[in-house]
mmJSON file of the N, C-alpha and C atoms, coordinates in Angstrom:
{"data_MODEL":{"atom_site":{
"group_PDB":["ATOM","ATOM","ATOM","ATOM","ATOM","ATOM","ATOM","ATOM","ATOM","ATOM","ATOM","ATOM","ATOM","ATOM","ATOM","ATOM","ATOM","ATOM","ATOM","ATOM","ATOM","ATOM","ATOM","ATOM","ATOM","ATOM","ATOM","ATOM","ATOM","ATOM","ATOM","ATOM","ATOM","ATOM","ATOM","ATOM","ATOM","ATOM","ATOM","ATOM","ATOM","ATOM","ATOM","ATOM","ATOM","ATOM","ATOM","ATOM","ATOM","ATOM","ATOM","ATOM","ATOM","ATOM","ATOM","ATOM","ATOM","ATOM","ATOM","ATOM","ATOM","ATOM","ATOM","ATOM","ATOM","ATOM","ATOM","ATOM","ATOM","ATOM","ATOM","ATOM","ATOM","ATOM","ATOM","ATOM","ATOM","ATOM","ATOM","ATOM","ATOM","ATOM","ATOM","ATOM","ATOM","ATOM","ATOM","ATOM","ATOM","ATOM","ATOM","ATOM","ATOM","ATOM","ATOM","ATOM","ATOM","ATOM","ATOM","ATOM","ATOM","ATOM","ATOM","ATOM","ATOM","ATOM","ATOM","ATOM","ATOM","ATOM","ATOM","ATOM","ATOM","ATOM","ATOM","ATOM","ATOM","ATOM","ATOM","ATOM","ATOM","ATOM","ATOM","ATOM","ATOM","ATOM","ATOM","ATOM","ATOM","ATOM","ATOM","ATOM","ATOM","ATOM","ATOM","ATOM","ATOM","ATOM","ATOM","ATOM","ATOM","ATOM","ATOM","ATOM","ATOM","ATOM","ATOM","ATOM","ATOM","ATOM","ATOM","ATOM","ATOM","ATOM","ATOM","ATOM","ATOM","ATOM","ATOM","ATOM","ATOM","ATOM","ATOM","ATOM","ATOM","ATOM","ATOM","ATOM","ATOM","ATOM","ATOM","ATOM","ATOM","ATOM","ATOM","ATOM","ATOM","ATOM","ATOM","ATOM","ATOM","ATOM","ATOM","ATOM","ATOM","ATOM","ATOM","ATOM","ATOM","ATOM","ATOM","ATOM","ATOM","ATOM","ATOM"],
"id":[1,2,3,4,5,6,7,8,9,10,11,12,13,14,15,16,17,18,19,20,21,22,23,24,25,26,27,28,29,30,31,32,33,34,35,36,37,38,39,40,41,42,43,44,45,46,47,48,49,50,51,52,53,54,55,56,57,58,59,60,61,62,63,64,65,66,67,68,69,70,71,72,73,74,75,76,77,78,79,80,81,82,83,84,85,86,87,88,89,90,91,92,93,94,95,96,97,98,99,100,101,102,103,104,105,106,107,108,109,110,111,112,113,114,115,116,117,118,119,120,121,122,123,124,125,126,127,128,129,130,131,132,133,134,135,136,137,138,139,140,141,142,143,144,145,146,147,148,149,150,151,152,153,154,155,156,157,158,159,160,161,162,163,164,165,166,167,168,169,170,171,172,173,174,175,176,177,178,179,180,181,182,183,184,185,186,187,188,189,190,191,192,193,194,195],
"type_symbol":["N","C","C","N","C","C","N","C","C","N","C","C","N","C","C","N","C","C","N","C","C","N","C","C","N","C","C","N","C","C","N","C","C","N","C","C","N","C","C","N","C","C","N","C","C","N","C","C","N","C","C","N","C","C","N","C","C","N","C","C","N","C","C","N","C","C","N","C","C","N","C","C","N","C","C","N","C","C","N","C","C","N","C","C","N","C","C","N","C","C","N","C","C","N","C","C","N","C","C","N","C","C","N","C","C","N","C","C","N","C","C","N","C","C","N","C","C","N","C","C","N","C","C","N","C","C","N","C","C","N","C","C","N","C","C","N","C","C","N","C","C","N","C","C","N","C","C","N","C","C","N","C","C","N","C","C","N","C","C","N","C","C","N","C","C","N","C","C","N","C","C","N","C","C","N","C","C","N","C","C","N","C","C","N","C","C","N","C","C","N","C","C","N","C","C"],
"label_atom_id":["N","CA","C","N","CA","C","N","CA","C","N","CA","C","N","CA","C","N","CA","C","N","CA","C","N","CA","C","N","CA","C","N","CA","C","N","CA","C","N","CA","C","N","CA","C","N","CA","C","N","CA","C","N","CA","C","N","CA","C","N","CA","C","N","CA","C","N","CA","C","N","CA","C","N","CA","C","N","CA","C","N","CA","C","N","CA","C","N","CA","C","N","CA","C","N","CA","C","N","CA","C","N","CA","C","N","CA","C","N","CA","C","N","CA","C","N","CA","C","N","CA","C","N","CA","C","N","CA","C","N","CA","C","N","CA","C","N","CA","C","N","CA","C","N","CA","C","N","CA","C","N","CA","C","N","CA","C","N","CA","C","N","CA","C","N","CA","C","N","CA","C","N","CA","C","N","CA","C","N","CA","C","N","CA","C","N","CA","C","N","CA","C","N","CA","C","N","CA","C","N","CA","C","N","CA","C","N","CA","C","N","CA","C","N","CA","C","N","CA","C","N","CA","C","N","CA","C"],
"label_alt_id":[null,null,null,null,null,null,null,null,null,null,null,null,null,null,null,null,null,null,null,null,null,null,null,null,null,null,null,null,null,null,null,null,null,null,null,null,null,null,null,null,null,null,null,null,null,null,null,null,null,null,null,null,null,null,null,null,null,null,null,null,null,null,null,null,null,null,null,null,null,null,null,null,null,null,null,null,null,null,null,null,null,null,null,null,null,null,null,null,null,null,null,null,null,null,null,null,null,null,null,null,null,null,null,null,null,null,null,null,null,null,null,null,null,null,null,null,null,null,null,null,null,null,null,null,null,null,null,null,null,null,null,null,null,null,null,null,null,null,null,null,null,null,null,null,null,null,null,null,null,null,null,null,null,null,null,null,null,null,null,null,null,null,null,null,null,null,null,null,null,null,null,null,null,null,null,null,null,null,null,null,null,null,null,null,null,null,null,null,null,null,null,null,null,null,null],
"label_comp_id":["ILE","ILE","ILE","TRP","TRP","TRP","LYS","LYS","LYS","PRO","PRO","PRO","LEU","LEU","LEU","LEU","LEU","LEU","HIS","HIS","HIS","GLU","GLU","GLU","VAL","VAL","VAL","ALA","ALA","ALA","ALA","ALA","ALA","GLY","GLY","GLY","SER","SER","SER","MET","MET","MET","ASP","ASP","ASP","PRO","PRO","PRO","ASN","ASN","ASN","THR","THR","THR","HIS","HIS","HIS","GLN","GLN","GLN","LEU","LEU","LEU","GLU","GLU","GLU","TYR","TYR","TYR","VAL","VAL","VAL","ALA","ALA","ALA","GLN","GLN","GLN","ALA","ALA","ALA","ARG","ARG","ARG","TRP","TRP","TRP","HIS","HIS","HIS","TYR","TYR","TYR","PHE","PHE","PHE","GLU","GLU","GLU","PHE","PHE","PHE","GLN","GLN","GLN","GLN","GLN","GLN","GLY","GLY","GLY","GLU","GLU","GLU","LEU","LEU","LEU","THR","THR","THR","GLY","GLY","GLY","ILE","ILE","ILE","ASP","ASP","ASP","ARG","ARG","ARG","GLU","GLU","GLU","ARG","ARG","ARG","LYS","LYS","LYS","LEU","LEU","LEU","VAL","VAL","VAL","LYS","LYS","LYS","VAL","VAL","VAL","ALA","ALA","ALA","ALA","ALA","ALA","CYS","CYS","CYS","LEU","LEU","LEU","ASP","ASP","ASP","GLN","GLN","GLN","ASP","ASP","ASP","GLY","GLY","GLY","ALA","ALA","ALA","GLU","GLU","GLU","LEU","LEU","LEU","LEU","LEU","LEU","PRO","PRO","PRO","ALA","ALA","ALA"],
"label_asym_id":["A","A","A","A","A","A","A","A","A","A","A","A","A","A","A","A","A","A","A","A","A","A","A","A","A","A","A","A","A","A","A","A","A","A","A","A","A","A","A","A","A","A","A","A","A","A","A","A","A","A","A","A","A","A","A","A","A","A","A","A","A","A","A","A","A","A","A","A","A","A","A","A","A","A","A","A","A","A","A","A","A","A","A","A","A","A","A","A","A","A","A","A","A","A","A","A","A","A","A","A","A","A","A","A","A","A","A","A","A","A","A","A","A","A","A","A","A","A","A","A","A","A","A","A","A","A","A","A","A","A","A","A","A","A","A","A","A","A","A","A","A","A","A","A","A","A","A","A","A","A","A","A","A","A","A","A","A","A","A","A","A","A","A","A","A","A","A","A","A","A","A","A","A","A","A","A","A","A","A","A","A","A","A","A","A","A","A","A","A","A","A","A","A","A","A"],
"label_entity_id":["1","1","1","1","1","1","1","1","1","1","1","1","1","1","1","1","1","1","1","1","1","1","1","1","1","1","1","1","1","1","1","1","1","1","1","1","1","1","1","1","1","1","1","1","1","1","1","1","1","1","1","1","1","1","1","1","1","1","1","1","1","1","1","1","1","1","1","1","1","1","1","1","1","1","1","1","1","1","1","1","1","1","1","1","1","1","1","1","1","1","1","1","1","1","1","1","1","1","1","1","1","1","1","1","1","1","1","1","1","1","1","1","1","1","1","1","1","1","1","1","1","1","1","1","1","1","1","1","1","1","1","1","1","1","1","1","1","1","1","1","1","1","1","1","1","1","1","1","1","1","1","1","1","1","1","1","1","1","1","1","1","1","1","1","1","1","1","1","1","1","1","1","1","1","1","1","1","1","1","1","1","1","1","1","1","1","1","1","1","1","1","1","1","1","1"],
"label_seq_id":[1,1,1,2,2,2,3,3,3,4,4,4,5,5,5,6,6,6,7,7,7,8,8,8,9,9,9,10,10,10,11,11,11,12,12,12,13,13,13,14,14,14,15,15,15,16,16,16,17,17,17,18,18,18,19,19,19,20,20,20,21,21,21,22,22,22,23,23,23,24,24,24,25,25,25,26,26,26,27,27,27,28,28,28,29,29,29,30,30,30,31,31,31,32,32,32,33,33,33,34,34,34,35,35,35,36,36,36,37,37,37,38,38,38,39,39,39,40,40,40,41,41,41,42,42,42,43,43,43,44,44,44,45,45,45,46,46,46,47,47,47,48,48,48,49,49,49,50,50,50,51,51,51,52,52,52,53,53,53,54,54,54,55,55,55,56,56,56,57,57,57,58,58,58,59,59,59,60,60,60,61,61,61,62,62,62,63,63,63,64,64,64,65,65,65],
"pdbx_PDB_ins_code":[null,null,null,null,null,null,null,null,null,null,null,null,null,null,null,null,null,null,null,null,null,null,null,null,null,null,null,null,null,null,null,null,null,null,null,null,null,null,null,null,null,null,null,null,null,null,null,null,null,null,null,null,null,null,null,null,null,null,null,null,null,null,null,null,null,null,null,null,null,null,null,null,null,null,null,null,null,null,null,null,null,null,null,null,null,null,null,null,null,null,null,null,null,null,null,null,null,null,null,null,null,null,null,null,null,null,null,null,null,null,null,null,null,null,null,null,null,null,null,null,null,null,null,null,null,null,null,null,null,null,null,null,null,null,null,null,null,null,null,null,null,null,null,null,null,null,null,null,null,null,null,null,null,null,null,null,null,null,null,null,null,null,null,null,null,null,null,null,null,null,null,null,null,null,null,null,null,null,null,null,null,null,null,null,null,null,null,null,null,null,null,null,null,null,null],
"Cartn_x":[-6.55,-5.421,-5.717,-4.734,-4.837,-4.877,-5.916,-6.141,-4.969,-4.207,-3.068,-2.025,-2.06,-1.12,-1.709,-2.96,-3.634,-2.913,-2.354,-1.65,-0.419,0.23,1.393,0.979,-0.148,-0.662,-1.055,-1.757,-2.195,-1.011,0.077,1.268,2.084,1.747,2.476,3.776,3.967,5.222,5.137,3.961,3.81,2.904,3.239,2.411,1.335,0.047,-1.01,-1.061,-0.566,-0.597,0.338,1.337,2.257,1.611,0.519,-0.176,-1.584,-1.813,-3.126,-3.388,-4.606,-5.0,-5.926,-5.619,-6.444,-7.52,-8.722,-9.785,-10.264,-10.281,-10.716,-9.756,-8.46,-7.469,-7.597,-7.775,-7.958,-9.174,-10.241,-11.455,-11.183,-10.454,-10.14,-9.272,-8.27,-7.342,-7.993,-9.002,-9.583,-11.052,-11.506,-12.826,-13.998,-14.006,-15.186,-15.46,-16.651,-17.04,-16.933,-16.269,-16.129,-17.047,-17.834,-18.662,-18.508,-18.159,-18.027,-19.405,-19.66,-20.949,-21.104,-22.214,-22.524,-23.077,-22.473,-22.921,-24.252,-25.252,-26.565,-26.968,-26.261,-26.605,-25.63,-25.633,-24.77,-25.605,-25.52,-26.153,-25.018,-24.703,-23.56,-23.768,-24.978,-25.241,-25.011,-25.451,-25.298,-24.002,-23.231,-21.958,-22.161,-23.143,-23.464,-23.469,-23.097,-23.272,-24.224,-24.971,-25.909,-25.38,-25.44,-25.012,-26.186,-26.145,-27.195,-27.063,-28.131,-28.102,-27.129,-26.52,-25.609,-26.41,-26.428,-27.227,-26.34,-26.852,-26.117,-26.471,-25.969,-26.183,-27.659,-28.459,-29.881,-30.73,-30.101,-30.832,-31.316,-30.956,-31.353,-30.463,-31.065,-30.344,-29.452,-28.143,-27.195,-27.001,-26.856,-26.721,-27.753,-28.514,-29.546,-28.947,-29.73,-29.311,-29.286],
"Cartn_y":[-2.839,-2.8,-1.764,-0.954,0.042,-0.688,-0.482,-1.283,-1.305,-0.229,-0.344,-1.367,-1.791,-2.802,-4.21,-4.343,-5.633,-6.69,-6.314,-7.292,-7.855,-7.041,-7.52,-8.535,-8.288,-9.235,-10.531,-10.42,-11.609,-12.44,-11.776,-12.485,-13.063,-12.682,-13.185,-12.457,-11.3,-10.564,-9.504,-9.367,-8.383,-8.948,-8.665,-9.066,-8.002,-8.345,-7.337,-6.692,-7.386,-6.832,-5.647,-5.5,-4.367,-3.068,-3.163,-1.972,-1.866,-2.548,-2.569,-1.255,-0.758,0.479,0.133,0.626,0.378,1.469,1.131,2.128,2.644,1.808,2.264,3.331,3.118,4.117,5.383,5.24,6.405,7.217,6.515,7.195,8.028,7.468,8.193,9.419,9.235,10.326,11.449,11.102,12.092,12.384,11.998,12.383,11.937,10.659,10.091,8.729,8.226,6.928,5.881,4.769,3.691,2.545,2.104,0.912,0.092,-1.173,-2.05,-2.482,-2.447,-2.889,-2.591,-3.041,-2.833,-1.425,-0.666,0.689,0.626,1.346,1.367,2.752,3.792,5.137,6.176,7.326,8.449,9.72,10.49,11.809,12.827,13.357,14.268,15.572,16.085,17.351,17.226,16.119,15.912,15.19,14.798,14.082,12.797,11.999,10.729,9.606,8.43,7.232,6.304,5.528,4.576,3.181,2.33,0.938,0.017,-1.167,-2.164,-2.755,-3.351,-4.043,-5.213,-5.534,-6.679,-7.853,-8.961,-10.121,-11.295,-12.159,-13.381,-14.477,-15.696,-16.802,-17.156,-16.891,-17.22,-16.069,-14.953,-13.808,-12.844,-13.082,-12.174,-10.93,-9.787,-8.516,-8.338,-8.175,-7.928,-6.434,-5.701,-4.243,-3.657,-2.668,-2.093,-1.287,-1.133,-0.339,1.126],
"Cartn_z":[-9.634,-10.552,-11.616,-11.889,-12.947,-14.275,-15.075,-16.28,-17.256,-17.45,-18.368,-17.919,-16.674,-16.184,-16.227,-16.64,-16.602,-17.429,-18.573,-19.408,-18.697,-17.865,-17.119,-16.057,-15.416,-14.42,-15.116,-16.252,-16.991,-17.47,-17.846,-18.323,-17.173,-15.947,-14.789,-14.525,-15.17,-14.984,-13.89,-13.261,-12.196,-11.107,-9.877,-8.745,-8.553,-8.706,-8.575,-7.196,-6.17,-4.816,-4.649,-5.509,-5.394,-5.855,-6.616,-7.109,-6.537,-5.439,-4.811,-4.094,-4.201,-3.536,-2.38,-1.208,-0.032,0.026,-0.466,-0.579,0.776,1.783,3.107,3.626,3.444,3.867,3.026,1.715,0.844,1.287,1.65,2.101,3.345,4.279,5.512,5.208,4.354,4.042,3.242,2.419,1.505,1.795,2.977,3.498,2.625,2.269,1.629,2.254,2.031,2.577,1.48,1.762,0.787,1.144,0.174,0.326,-0.939,-0.775,-1.932,-2.375,-3.671,-4.175,-5.649,-6.192,-7.604,-7.803,-8.687,-8.995,-9.728,-9.213,-9.86,-10.331,-9.896,-10.336,-9.823,-10.502,-10.12,-10.115,-9.037,-8.943,-8.927,-10.093,-10.215,-9.448,-9.443,-8.753,-7.251,-6.663,-5.218,-4.865,-5.892,-5.719,-4.92,-5.377,-4.733,-5.758,-5.312,-6.131,-5.398,-6.152,-5.567,-5.835,-4.805,-4.948,-4.643,-5.253,-5.041,-3.643,-3.188,-1.896,-1.971,-0.853,-0.755,-0.204,-0.958,-0.576,-0.193,0.685,1.016,0.006,0.224,-0.707,-0.881,0.138,0.09,-0.432,-0.776,-1.295,-0.23,1.027,2.109,2.068,2.29,2.228,3.454,3.213,4.3,4.518,3.426,3.466,2.526,2.974,2.108,0.957,-0.093,-1.253,-0.892],
"occupancy":[1.0,1.0,1.0,1.0,1.0,1.0,1.0,1.0,1.0,1.0,1.0,1.0,1.0,1.0,1.0,1.0,1.0,1.0,1.0,1.0,1.0,1.0,1.0,1.0,1.0,1.0,1.0,1.0,1.0,1.0,1.0,1.0,1.0,1.0,1.0,1.0,1.0,1.0,1.0,1.0,1.0,1.0,1.0,1.0,1.0,1.0,1.0,1.0,1.0,1.0,1.0,1.0,1.0,1.0,1.0,1.0,1.0,1.0,1.0,1.0,1.0,1.0,1.0,1.0,1.0,1.0,1.0,1.0,1.0,1.0,1.0,1.0,1.0,1.0,1.0,1.0,1.0,1.0,1.0,1.0,1.0,1.0,1.0,1.0,1.0,1.0,1.0,1.0,1.0,1.0,1.0,1.0,1.0,1.0,1.0,1.0,1.0,1.0,1.0,1.0,1.0,1.0,1.0,1.0,1.0,1.0,1.0,1.0,1.0,1.0,1.0,1.0,1.0,1.0,1.0,1.0,1.0,1.0,1.0,1.0,1.0,1.0,1.0,1.0,1.0,1.0,1.0,1.0,1.0,1.0,1.0,1.0,1.0,1.0,1.0,1.0,1.0,1.0,1.0,1.0,1.0,1.0,1.0,1.0,1.0,1.0,1.0,1.0,1.0,1.0,1.0,1.0,1.0,1.0,1.0,1.0,1.0,1.0,1.0,1.0,1.0,1.0,1.0,1.0,1.0,1.0,1.0,1.0,1.0,1.0,1.0,1.0,1.0,1.0,1.0,1.0,1.0,1.0,1.0,1.0,1.0,1.0,1.0,1.0,1.0,1.0,1.0,1.0,1.0,1.0,1.0,1.0,1.0,1.0,1.0],
"B_iso_or_equiv":[0.0,0.0,0.0,0.0,0.0,0.0,0.0,0.0,0.0,0.0,0.0,0.0,0.0,0.0,0.0,0.0,0.0,0.0,0.0,0.0,0.0,0.0,0.0,0.0,0.0,0.0,0.0,0.0,0.0,0.0,0.0,0.0,0.0,0.0,0.0,0.0,0.0,0.0,0.0,0.0,0.0,0.0,0.0,0.0,0.0,0.0,0.0,0.0,0.0,0.0,0.0,0.0,0.0,0.0,0.0,0.0,0.0,0.0,0.0,0.0,0.0,0.0,0.0,0.0,0.0,0.0,0.0,0.0,0.0,0.0,0.0,0.0,0.0,0.0,0.0,0.0,0.0,0.0,0.0,0.0,0.0,0.0,0.0,0.0,0.0,0.0,0.0,0.0,0.0,0.0,0.0,0.0,0.0,0.0,0.0,0.0,0.0,0.0,0.0,0.0,0.0,0.0,0.0,0.0,0.0,0.0,0.0,0.0,0.0,0.0,0.0,0.0,0.0,0.0,0.0,0.0,0.0,0.0,0.0,0.0,0.0,0.0,0.0,0.0,0.0,0.0,0.0,0.0,0.0,0.0,0.0,0.0,0.0,0.0,0.0,0.0,0.0,0.0,0.0,0.0,0.0,0.0,0.0,0.0,0.0,0.0,0.0,0.0,0.0,0.0,0.0,0.0,0.0,0.0,0.0,0.0,0.0,0.0,0.0,0.0,0.0,0.0,0.0,0.0,0.0,0.0,0.0,0.0,0.0,0.0,0.0,0.0,0.0,0.0,0.0,0.0,0.0,0.0,0.0,0.0,0.0,0.0,0.0,0.0,0.0,0.0,0.0,0.0,0.0,0.0,0.0,0.0,0.0,0.0,0.0],
"pdbx_formal_charge":[null,null,null,null,null,null,null,null,null,null,null,null,null,null,null,null,null,null,null,null,null,null,null,null,null,null,null,null,null,null,null,null,null,null,null,null,null,null,null,null,null,null,null,null,null,null,null,null,null,null,null,null,null,null,null,null,null,null,null,null,null,null,null,null,null,null,null,null,null,null,null,null,null,null,null,null,null,null,null,null,null,null,null,null,null,null,null,null,null,null,null,null,null,null,null,null,null,null,null,null,null,null,null,null,null,null,null,null,null,null,null,null,null,null,null,null,null,null,null,null,null,null,null,null,null,null,null,null,null,null,null,null,null,null,null,null,null,null,null,null,null,null,null,null,null,null,null,null,null,null,null,null,null,null,null,null,null,null,null,null,null,null,null,null,null,null,null,null,null,null,null,null,null,null,null,null,null,null,null,null,null,null,null,null,null,null,null,null,null,null,null,null,null,null,null],
"auth_seq_id":[1,1,1,2,2,2,3,3,3,4,4,4,5,5,5,6,6,6,7,7,7,8,8,8,9,9,9,10,10,10,11,11,11,12,12,12,13,13,13,14,14,14,15,15,15,16,16,16,17,17,17,18,18,18,19,19,19,20,20,20,21,21,21,22,22,22,23,23,23,24,24,24,25,25,25,26,26,26,27,27,27,28,28,28,29,29,29,30,30,30,31,31,31,32,32,32,33,33,33,34,34,34,35,35,35,36,36,36,37,37,37,38,38,38,39,39,39,40,40,40,41,41,41,42,42,42,43,43,43,44,44,44,45,45,45,46,46,46,47,47,47,48,48,48,49,49,49,50,50,50,51,51,51,52,52,52,53,53,53,54,54,54,55,55,55,56,56,56,57,57,57,58,58,58,59,59,59,60,60,60,61,61,61,62,62,62,63,63,63,64,64,64,65,65,65],
"auth_comp_id":["ILE","ILE","ILE","TRP","TRP","TRP","LYS","LYS","LYS","PRO","PRO","PRO","LEU","LEU","LEU","LEU","LEU","LEU","HIS","HIS","HIS","GLU","GLU","GLU","VAL","VAL","VAL","ALA","ALA","ALA","ALA","ALA","ALA","GLY","GLY","GLY","SER","SER","SER","MET","MET","MET","ASP","ASP","ASP","PRO","PRO","PRO","ASN","ASN","ASN","THR","THR","THR","HIS","HIS","HIS","GLN","GLN","GLN","LEU","LEU","LEU","GLU","GLU","GLU","TYR","TYR","TYR","VAL","VAL","VAL","ALA","ALA","ALA","GLN","GLN","GLN","ALA","ALA","ALA","ARG","ARG","ARG","TRP","TRP","TRP","HIS","HIS","HIS","TYR","TYR","TYR","PHE","PHE","PHE","GLU","GLU","GLU","PHE","PHE","PHE","GLN","GLN","GLN","GLN","GLN","GLN","GLY","GLY","GLY","GLU","GLU","GLU","LEU","LEU","LEU","THR","THR","THR","GLY","GLY","GLY","ILE","ILE","ILE","ASP","ASP","ASP","ARG","ARG","ARG","GLU","GLU","GLU","ARG","ARG","ARG","LYS","LYS","LYS","LEU","LEU","LEU","VAL","VAL","VAL","LYS","LYS","LYS","VAL","VAL","VAL","ALA","ALA","ALA","ALA","ALA","ALA","CYS","CYS","CYS","LEU","LEU","LEU","ASP","ASP","ASP","GLN","GLN","GLN","ASP","ASP","ASP","GLY","GLY","GLY","ALA","ALA","ALA","GLU","GLU","GLU","LEU","LEU","LEU","LEU","LEU","LEU","PRO","PRO","PRO","ALA","ALA","ALA"],
"auth_asym_id":["A","A","A","A","A","A","A","A","A","A","A","A","A","A","A","A","A","A","A","A","A","A","A","A","A","A","A","A","A","A","A","A","A","A","A","A","A","A","A","A","A","A","A","A","A","A","A","A","A","A","A","A","A","A","A","A","A","A","A","A","A","A","A","A","A","A","A","A","A","A","A","A","A","A","A","A","A","A","A","A","A","A","A","A","A","A","A","A","A","A","A","A","A","A","A","A","A","A","A","A","A","A","A","A","A","A","A","A","A","A","A","A","A","A","A","A","A","A","A","A","A","A","A","A","A","A","A","A","A","A","A","A","A","A","A","A","A","A","A","A","A","A","A","A","A","A","A","A","A","A","A","A","A","A","A","A","A","A","A","A","A","A","A","A","A","A","A","A","A","A","A","A","A","A","A","A","A","A","A","A","A","A","A","A","A","A","A","A","A","A","A","A","A","A","A"],
"auth_atom_id":["N","CA","C","N","CA","C","N","CA","C","N","CA","C","N","CA","C","N","CA","C","N","CA","C","N","CA","C","N","CA","C","N","CA","C","N","CA","C","N","CA","C","N","CA","C","N","CA","C","N","CA","C","N","CA","C","N","CA","C","N","CA","C","N","CA","C","N","CA","C","N","CA","C","N","CA","C","N","CA","C","N","CA","C","N","CA","C","N","CA","C","N","CA","C","N","CA","C","N","CA","C","N","CA","C","N","CA","C","N","CA","C","N","CA","C","N","CA","C","N","CA","C","N","CA","C","N","CA","C","N","CA","C","N","CA","C","N","CA","C","N","CA","C","N","CA","C","N","CA","C","N","CA","C","N","CA","C","N","CA","C","N","CA","C","N","CA","C","N","CA","C","N","CA","C","N","CA","C","N","CA","C","N","CA","C","N","CA","C","N","CA","C","N","CA","C","N","CA","C","N","CA","C","N","CA","C","N","CA","C","N","CA","C","N","CA","C","N","CA","C","N","CA","C","N","CA","C"],
"pdbx_PDB_model_num":[1,1,1,1,1,1,1,1,1,1,1,1,1,1,1,1,1,1,1,1,1,1,1,1,1,1,1,1,1,1,1,1,1,1,1,1,1,1,1,1,1,1,1,1,1,1,1,1,1,1,1,1,1,1,1,1,1,1,1,1,1,1,1,1,1,1,1,1,1,1,1,1,1,1,1,1,1,1,1,1,1,1,1,1,1,1,1,1,1,1,1,1,1,1,1,1,1,1,1,1,1,1,1,1,1,1,1,1,1,1,1,1,1,1,1,1,1,1,1,1,1,1,1,1,1,1,1,1,1,1,1,1,1,1,1,1,1,1,1,1,1,1,1,1,1,1,1,1,1,1,1,1,1,1,1,1,1,1,1,1,1,1,1,1,1,1,1,1,1,1,1,1,1,1,1,1,1,1,1,1,1,1,1,1,1,1,1,1,1,1,1,1,1,1,1]
}}}
């Protein structure tokens, strides 16, 4: 959700799904790879972002960092 619209969602006057962005589709259309995760770093020179490992409920690593 675009943050300037957050108050409308909170007030219940807007359906957040109408402004939803499909990141996987955007990635395909604009030639980047989308991975959901916690941002841990940015390398501006190499145009890379680093994300934390994805863990399950028991703390086992599902996707590496």
